[in-house]
C-alpha positions, 0 to 999 in steps of 0.5 A, a space after each residue: 499500500 505504501 508503495 502504491 501511495 509513493 507511486 501515486 504521489 510521484 505521478 501527482 508531482 509530475 502532473 502538477 509540473 506539467 501543469 506549471 511548466 504548460 502555463 509558462 509555455 502558453 504565453 510563449 506560445 501565444 506571442 508566437 502565434 499573434 506575430 504570425 497572425 501580424 505578419 499575415 495581416 501584412 502578407 494579405 495587404 500587398 496587392 498585385 493591383 499596386 506592383 503592376 502599376 509600379 512596373 507600368 511606371 518604371 516602363 513609361 516613356 519619361 524614364 527612356 529605358 533606364 539606361 544609367 548615367 542618363 537623365 531618364 534613369 536619374 528620374 526612375 531613381 527619383 520617383 523610387 526614392 519618393 516611395 521610399 520617403 513615403 514609408 519612411 525608410 532611411 537614406 543610407 547613401 552619400 552624405 544622408 542622401 539615398 544615391 551612391 554615386 560611381 563613375 559610369 561612361 555611357 553612350 547613346 544610340 540615335 538611330 537605327 543604324 545599318 547593317 547590309 551585305 553587298 552582293 554582285 548581280 547581273 553579268 558574270 564577269 565581276 568587274 563589270 557586275 552591279 552591286 546591290 545591297 541586302 539590308 537586314 532587319 533592325 532587331 529581328 537580325 541586328 541591333 547597333 552595338 551598345 557602345 559602338 562609335 559614330 560612324 560607317 564601314 565598308 569592308 570584307 568580312 573575316 571569321 575570327 571565331 572567338 577573337 581570342 589571343 592567348 599564348 599561354 593557351 597555344 590559341 590565337 583566332 588572329 594567326 594566320 589572317 589579316 584584319 587590318 581596315 577589315 570587319 571581323 565576325 565573332 563568336 561571343 563566350 569562349 570555346 571551352 566549357 566551365 562543366 568540362 574542367 572548372 580549373 581549366 575554364 578559368 584560364 580562358 575566363 578572361 577572354 570571355 569578356 565583351 570588353 576584351 574582344 573589342 580591344 582585341 579586335 580594334 589592336 589587331 587593325 580591325 575596323 568593325 565588328 559584327 558580333 554573334 550575340 543575339 541579336 540583342 541589345 547590350 551596353 556592356 562594352 568598352 567604347 573606342 573611337 572609331 571602332 564601329 560595330 553591331 550585334 547580329 543574329 544567325 541570318 547575318 552570320 549563315 549569309 556570311 557562311 553561304 558559298 565560303 565551302 564552309 557551314 557555320 555549325 561544322 566550323 564552330 563545333 571544330 573550334 570547340 572539340 579541337 580548341 583550334 581556330 578556324 578563322 578565315 577571309 569571307 570574301 564578303 563585303 559589309 556595311 555597318 553604320 551606327 550613329 552614336 554619342 558617346 559620354 566619358 563623364 557619365 555618373 551612376 547611382 546606386 539607390 540605397 535605403 534602410 530599415 534599421 534594426 530594433 536589436 542592439 546586437 543583431 541591429 549591427 548585422 544587415 540583410 541586403 535586399 537587391 535588384 537592379 534598377 537600371 535597363 538598356 536605354 534607347 536603341 534608339 526605339 524605348 527598351 521598356 525593361 519590364 521583366 528585366 529588371 522593373 519586376 524586381 524594382 516593384 517586388 523590392 518595393 512592395 517588401 519595403 512598404 510592408 515591412 515598413 508597416 508591420 507590427 513586427 520589427 526587423 531585429 536585424 537591418 535591412 539594406 534595400 539596394 537598387 543597383 545601377 549599371 548591371 547592364 553595363 557590366 555589373 558596375 553598381 554592385 561591384 562599387 558597392 562592395 568597394 564601398 560597402 555601407 555595412 562592414 562585409 563581415 556583418 552582412 548576413 546575405 544578399 537576397 537578389 532579384 532579377 526577372 521575377 515577374 514573368 510565368 508561373 514558376 520561381 527559381 532560386 540560384 545558389 539555394 544548395 550553396 547555403 541552405 540556410 538562407 534558403 530554408 526560409 523561402 521553401 518554408 513559405 512557399 510551402 504553406 502559403 504560395 504553393 508554387 513551383 519552386 526550385 533551386 540548384 548549386 552554382 559555381 560562379 565561374 563564368 564573367 559576372 552576369 548578375 549583382 549576385 555574382 559580385 557578392 559571391 566572389 566576396 564570399 558573402 551568401 547570396 540567393 538570386 531569384 528569377 521567374 520563368 514559364 512563359 513560352 512565346 514564339 519570340 525572344 523577349 531578352 534585351 529588346 523591345 518585346 519586354 514590356 508590360 504584357 510579359 508581366 503576370 501581376 500575380 506572380 509579382 504579389 506571390 514574389 513579394 509576399 514570399 519575400 516579406 515572409 522569408 526575410 523577416 524570418 532571417 531578420 529575427 532569427 537566432 544567430 546560431 540559425 543563420 550558418 
């Protein structure tokens, strides 16, 4: 009997202790539930109707395509600043402003220019044959080079493969051909894939930059260049006075190879498989004409705004929300840049408003970085990292967005590099959005094409979000077709809601969970 009483007493103590601990835990559980409800109330205020209007504003004519350095870009920055001020975000740029200035030469494209091939017609004797021009179609078959000099060149075209002179690799596309005074036809990138052998690719990487290819062509005496790149608009290159170039597509390339006894596909495949140049004089005569205006004195701006963290210790750490504000400008037609990258700016604004109005405040500081000159060599983020607002060692990570307004699927670049950084996004999507969302491991070996690449070069954990799933019969990248019609308002809304929940979790997470 005594034994049973002792046993019953022990159970009573356990029960009382459980009830006591439950009473202690209940307020904490209630607090968590209350915080979740407060966040969800803000979550549901994020509206696709508002976000699509932000995209519409940024793609309007008054901002002239937002090329960094131009007045149109500066006006778009002023408009974004007006919204941030409205929500109480603090300036984080130079001298108490929202802007961080950096040198940024730029070139204006003043007309559509010309790419044409000279054809002999009529009598069989070449000396007496008449010459006519085949004019190629703007946008579908060529675009003016984004940093071309102004002028005109008519000359024979010489195919120079990838335009590389690399003695240490035993490779020279210019060996055996004379390009002085001529036009070169050139591939983009390099003939070696990073997937084949990353260490070997690193030796080729410096030759993949557009600037190198243009400089090397000019150094060999070429007067012009047909760059097989798209054709897309691209202001990322050097300006060399007197050097005229345009971007061309498959139609132009096929016409140049026609009748030479070679096919384009077989020629480029030989280069890639044997790593041996296949350069040759094509015998084709082309005219390239561009009308441009270069501004070496140009100044670009990053737009920086912050929400200070409330915790005295964690508030010294920063989470950066990034996306480039710039696009391509006028070529000379307006390049709206709706998905690339007005979509990300709209989502960032939706996120900034949501956090500013939330009853739950971030413990860590959140810095909104609207980078400039991403399209001109990823210069804005590069400059920021040389002149950071917060020390690099206090930067928890970058959440970057680039092209997040079209389609139905979400992708997070480098989520497998940083699973702890990706986890809050994966969880928020699984519980509240239910979008198809994927990620990968990213080695970041190629030349930088994203602001996130600059941060990863500095060993800062980074994710870069994009969306996809919209299938169209024509390309919409870096041309006039990247307009408001591409944008899925529901995707904008879901991206802003995803960012809100995940960023707030990261901003308030205990230090030990961020690793």
